N, C-alpha and C positions, 0 to 999 in steps of 0.2 A: 483713614486708618490711624489709630494710634501706634506709637513707637512699641510699647508693650506687645499687641497683638503681631506686629511684624516681627519681633524678636522671638516669639513663640513659634510662628509659622516657620521662620528660618531654621530654628533649633530642631524642629519635627523634620524638616526636608534634610538636613544633614545626619540625622539620626537614622531616616529611612535608607539613605544611601550608603552609609557605613554598615548598617544592617543588612542590606541586600547584598553588598560585595563580599560579607563575610561568609555567606553560605558557600557550602563546597558542592561542586557538580555532582549529581547523582548519576552513579553507573548504571547502565542498562540491566533490566533484570533477566531478559531473555536474549541469550547469544544466538547466532544463527548457526544452523546445523548444516554442514554440507557433506555430501557423500560424493566422493570422485569417481565413484563406480556407476553412477546415474547420469546419463547424457540426456539433457530435455531434447524433445523434437521441436526445432526451430521452424517458424513460419515466416516469409517475408511478408512483412507490412508495407512494402513499397507502394502497391496497389491502392493503398488507403491514404496515401499522402497527397495533399492538394497542391498539385503542379499546374502552372499556367500553360494553357494550351492554346494554340493559335490555329485558326482556321487556314488551311492550305490554299484556298481559292481567293479568300478575300482578304487575308493577312490580319484579319481582325481577331482581338482575343475573345475566346469562346468563355460563356458564363461557367462558373464552378457549380459542378454537380456532385453532391457528396455520395460517397460509397457507402453500401450497407454495411451495417455493423456485424461482423460475423458472430459476434456472442448472442445477439439478439435473435439469430436464426435459429439457435438451438429450441427446440421443443420438448416437452415432455418432463417428467418429473425424475429427479434423483432417486437412486434404489434405497430403500429404507436402511440397508446395511452401511452404504456410503454415509448417510446422515448420522448413523448411530456412531461410527467411527470418528466422524467429524466432532461430534458432541463429546465423545470419550477423549479426544486430544485435547479440547479447549478445557476440560476439567483437569486434565494431567497437567497443563501447562500452568492453571491456576494454582494447583497444588505442588508446582515446581517438581513434578515427576517428568523431566524432560524426556528420558529415554523411552516412557511408555507413551508419551504424546508423539515422539517421532515414529514408533512402530506403529501406531494408528494411523498415522498420515502416510507412511510408507504403504500400508496395506490398502488405502485408498488410490494411491497411485498406481500401484502394481496392477489392480483389478479394472482401474478406469483410465486408462492412458490417454483417452481423447477429452477428459476435463482440463480446462484452463487453469493456470495458477497452482 
């Protein structure tokens, strides 16, 4: 490789490094909305953690058996009203109407307390 090519590559690398460092970090567009009056119903997940189990008779380690995923057990479709409120909330977030989005999501939670997330 010639010295001129090496000089060009080195110059481009330095320019890229300086240009990359000059960019300012972008602030998040969506802030988390918290409402202290709503307390989520918490569920213990310890039963789903993989613990090492020992057979009491033999003292040998038992093979790991995965627990069923509780979310996969849910059957059926969501109510059309829930889906429409969710779509409405997504559109409101895109248009930066955060209060409208929050109200749409709250209406989903109030009417469907068994939904996760």
